[in-house]
N, C-alpha and C positions, 0 to 999 in steps of 0.2 A: 399497454406498451411494456416491454420487458427492458429493463435497466440492469447492466452489469455493475456489480460492486467490487472494487478491488482495493488493495492497500499494500503499502510497503513492498513496492517492486524492487527497490534498491539495486538499480543498475544490472538486474538480472534479465537481460534481454531475451535469452533463450526460454526461460520460464514464461516471460511476458508473451512471446509469440505463441506458445502453447495455449496460454489462457485466451488470448485474442482468437485463435482458431476455434477453440470451444465456444466462445461467445458468439461468434459468426454463425457457427452451426446451430445455435439455439434460436437465433434470430433476434438478438439483442439490438435495440436502436440507439442506445446512449450508454456511455460508460463513466462512472463517477470513481475517482480515486482519492483516498483519504490520507494522502501524504507519504512522503519519502520516496520520491522517484529515484534518488541517487543514494550512494553509500554501499559499502561492503563488496560489491561485485564489479567486474572489469568492463562494463559496457555502458558507461554513462551517456555518451553521445548517441548511441544507437537507441537507448531507452527514451531519451527526450525526443528524438526524432520520430519514434513510433507514437508517442503521445500526440505529437503535432499531426502526423499522418491520419490518425484515427480520431482526431478531435476529442481526445479524452479530457474531461473536466477534472482537474485536480486542485487540491489546496496544498499548503506547505506542511511538511513533516519537520521534525527536529533536525534530521540530517540535511534536509534542503536548506533550512534556515541557517544552520551552522556554516554551510558552504558559502552562502551569499554574504554572511556576516564576517567569514574567516575567523570563526571563534570555536575551537574545539576542546576547550579546557574541561568541560563537563562530561566528556566522552571517555570510555575505556580505551586502552592503548590500541586495541585492534580496530575499533571504530574510527578513532582518531587518525591512525595510519591510512586507512582507506579514504577518509576525507581528504587528507593531504595529498594522497595519490590522485584522487578525482580532480582536485584543484589544478593539478598540473596537466591533466589531459583534456578536460572538458573545454568546449569551445566557448567563446565570449557570447555568441549568439544563444547558446543553450544556457548559459548562466543568466542571461538577460531574460529568457523564457521563464526560468524558475523565480527570479526576482519579482516578476509581475503577479505571482500567485498570492492569494490571500490565506489567512490563518484558519477561516472558517467560512462556509457557504451554505446557503439554504435555497431551496427550489420548491415551488408550488407545481405539482404535477398531477393533473386529473383529481383535484381536490384534496391532495394529500401534501402535507409539508415535510419535506425531507432536508435534514440538516447533516452536513458532513464536517467532521472535525478530527484532527489526528489523535489528540489525547482525549480531552472531554470539553464541554462547553465552559466549564468552570475553570480549567486550566489546560491549555493547549498541549502541554507535554505530560499530562497526567497518565500514569499507566492504569488502565481500567481492565481488570481481569473479570472472568465470569462471576466469581464470588463477591466482587465489589458492587454488582448491579442488583438493586433491590427495588420493589415497587416504589415509585415516586422519583426515581433517578431521572427519568426522562421528563422534560417539560418543554413546552412550546414547539413540539414537533410530533408529527405522527410516526415517523421513522428516524432514528438517530443512528448514524453509521460512524464507527470509531475505528481506529487502527492502532499502531504503536506497539502493542504487545506481541504481535505476530501470532496470536492465539485466536483460532476461529471459534465464534460462538454466537448464539442468537438467543435472546429471551423476550418474550411476548407478555405484555401486561394490557390491562383495560385501556390505559392511556396511550399505548403505542409500543412499538417494536425497537429494541436496541440490538444492533448487529455489528459484530467485527468480522469482515469477510475473511480474516486471516491473511497471511502474508503470501504474495506472488513469489517473491524472490529469496526469502529466507525464513521458512516456516519454523516455528519453535513450539509446536504442540505435539511432537513425536511423529508426525506424519510428514515425509519429505516431499510429497507431492505439492505442486502449486495450489494455493488456496484462493477461492473467490466465492461470490454469491450472486444470486439472481433475484431481483425484485420485480414482481408482477404488479404494476400500478392499478390494474383493474380489480384484482382480488385483494391486494395489500399484502400479500404473502411473500416471504423471503425463503429461498432455498439455498442452503450451503452446499458448495460443490468443491471438488478437487480434480487435478489433471496431472498426469506424469509429464516429465520432460527429461532432456538429456542432461542429467546431472553430471555425468562424467566429463562432458565437454567443458561445462562451467569450471569444474574443479581444475582441469588442465589449463584452462585459460587464466584462473586466478593465480596458479602457480607460476605460469609463464610471465605474468605481470609482476611477479614478486610481491604480491599482496600477502598478508599473514596467512600461514597455513591453516590456522584454526578456522578462518573463513571458508576455506575450501571444504574441509572434511566435515564440518558441522552440517553442511547441506545434505549429506548421506543419511543422516539420523534425524533430521527435522527438529533440531534442537540448538 
């Protein structure tokens, strides 16, 4: 079975559609998302509706949690402004969808335990960068899937694989292409992937929505 691994869509439905097209072409049967459906970008309702349509399995990210708790005090001004904007445009049905998500989830698939969490199992909002991952970091899982940093990486140890598929909607690793990964449950191998999308459209729509300009132009540089 091929499983798509995605993270940090952040209301970028243009990038999400490009990733879903790529996943369809590969023959993916299931998609796991490790948090932050909303935030930053101007299509929160469209993003949630695609999650529902495709049956994407998601957990909460910190932006998702902040939206349903209406608490943005720990966010920088750009993120807080986007969350406030999102609160004013997202439908109650889509807020209810997000509110039903859990902080962490695990799955047994063909004898492999997969754990998905936005930050890390020890702190749901912890930023885990590649240099933070060392042997012994993974426990009680064959494959641990993280998000939050928007930095794509994979590390493999005898005890298992740790992967961050990177951000679909706002990459921060210097590559503006939407990031994702593929897990082959038969072999246990993970492949990191990217796909281009219409960044100019998203920039135009961010500016038209009067979201902070920084959120628009950072998409061009992937940081």
